[in-house]
N, C-alpha and C positions, 0 to 999 in steps of 0.2 A: 668212734668219732661220728658216725652218720646218724646216730641218736641226738648227740648234741646239736647237731645241724639242723634236725627236724625240730628239735626244742626251740631254737632260736628262731626259725621260720615261724614255728605255730604261735610263739608269743610275741611276734614281731618285734623281737628285741636283738639289735644289733650290738648291745655292749660288750658280749663275749667274743666276737669276732676276732678280736687281736690275740687272744689265749688259744684260738682254734687254728692260727696260721703258723707255720714256720717261718723261721726269719729269713729264708730264702724261697718263699711263695713266690710262683707265677701266676698271673692270669692272663688267659686269652680271651679277650673281648670280640664280640662279633662286629664291632665297629672300627676298632683302633688294630692296625695292620701288625704293629711289633708287640710283644708280649710285656705287660706291665709286672716289673720285678720289685720283689722286697716285701716284706710284711707291712710297712708303713703305708706304701702304694696301694697295694692289694685291698689292705684294709680299709683305705679310702675309697676306693672304687666300691667294694662290697658294700659299704656303708650306703653310697649313692644308690646302689642297687637296691637295698631294703627300701630305702625311699621311695623309690620309683616303682618297684615290682608288686610290692607286698599291699596289694588292694585287698579289698574284703573278699574277692572271689579268687584270689591267687590260691592255687593247689597243685600238688604234685599227682600226677595221674597214673604214673608207672616209676618203677624203682628196680635196677638191676645192679646187685653188688656181686662183684668178684674180686676176693682178696681185700685189697686195698685201695679198690677203685669202685666207685658208684657212678650210675648214670640215672640220673632224674628227670623225667619228662614233667613239664609244668604247663599250666593253663593259666590265662587272666585274661579279664577286659580292660583295655585301656582307652579311654575317649571312643568307646564304642566299636574299636577294633579288638576282635577275637586273637590273641597272642598264644601261640605254642612255642616251646623251646624245650631246651635239654641243659640241663648243668651236669657237666661231668668233673667229679671230685676224685683227687686221688691223694692219699694221706702217708704219713711215714710211720716207723713203729712207734713213736711217742704220739700218734693219735692226733698229730698236727697236719693241716692241709697243706699239700707242696705244691699242687697244680689244681687250678679251677678253669675249667674252658665252659663258656657259654655259646649257643647256637640259637637264633630265634628265626620264626617265620610269622608272617608272610612280610615280603620287603617293604610294605607300607608301615609296618609295625618297627620293624628295626630303624626306618628312620625317624619314626617320631621318639621311640625310645632313644636314640643317639640325641635327640634334642633335649629331651627331659634329663638324661643323665649329665649331658654337659652343663645343664642349669644347675643342677642339684651338686655337682662337684665344684662348679665356681661358690654356691652358697657354703659348702662344708669347707673349703679353703679360707673363706672369711670368718666364720664362726668358731671355726675348731683350730685351736693353735697347733697341735699336733701335726695337721694337714697342710700347713702354710710351707710354703716353699723357701 
């Protein structure tokens, strides 16, 4: 599963996200207090994250895998701010993501990413019928 994730990141291709997620996937966002639940909603948020985070200099700097869980530390620069974060991914026996947790620092980056993600989510809901409420 983790190799499929890296392939999507390296190609900047979000088209396979739906097939990588279990139906009951859960996303823990660094800015939303309640978990985002279900394949449709998690897919929408991850699509928005792809558009927000995958700049030319986005890259994973460390990876820790234990069984069906991976912790991936990433770095990127957004609007001149150095962003550092962690993706914690858990998957099931079918190699589908069941839980995705994101942590980001510093605080000023978190605020900026929140604004960018909110705008991207609104855009996706308008452009992509499957994400409309």
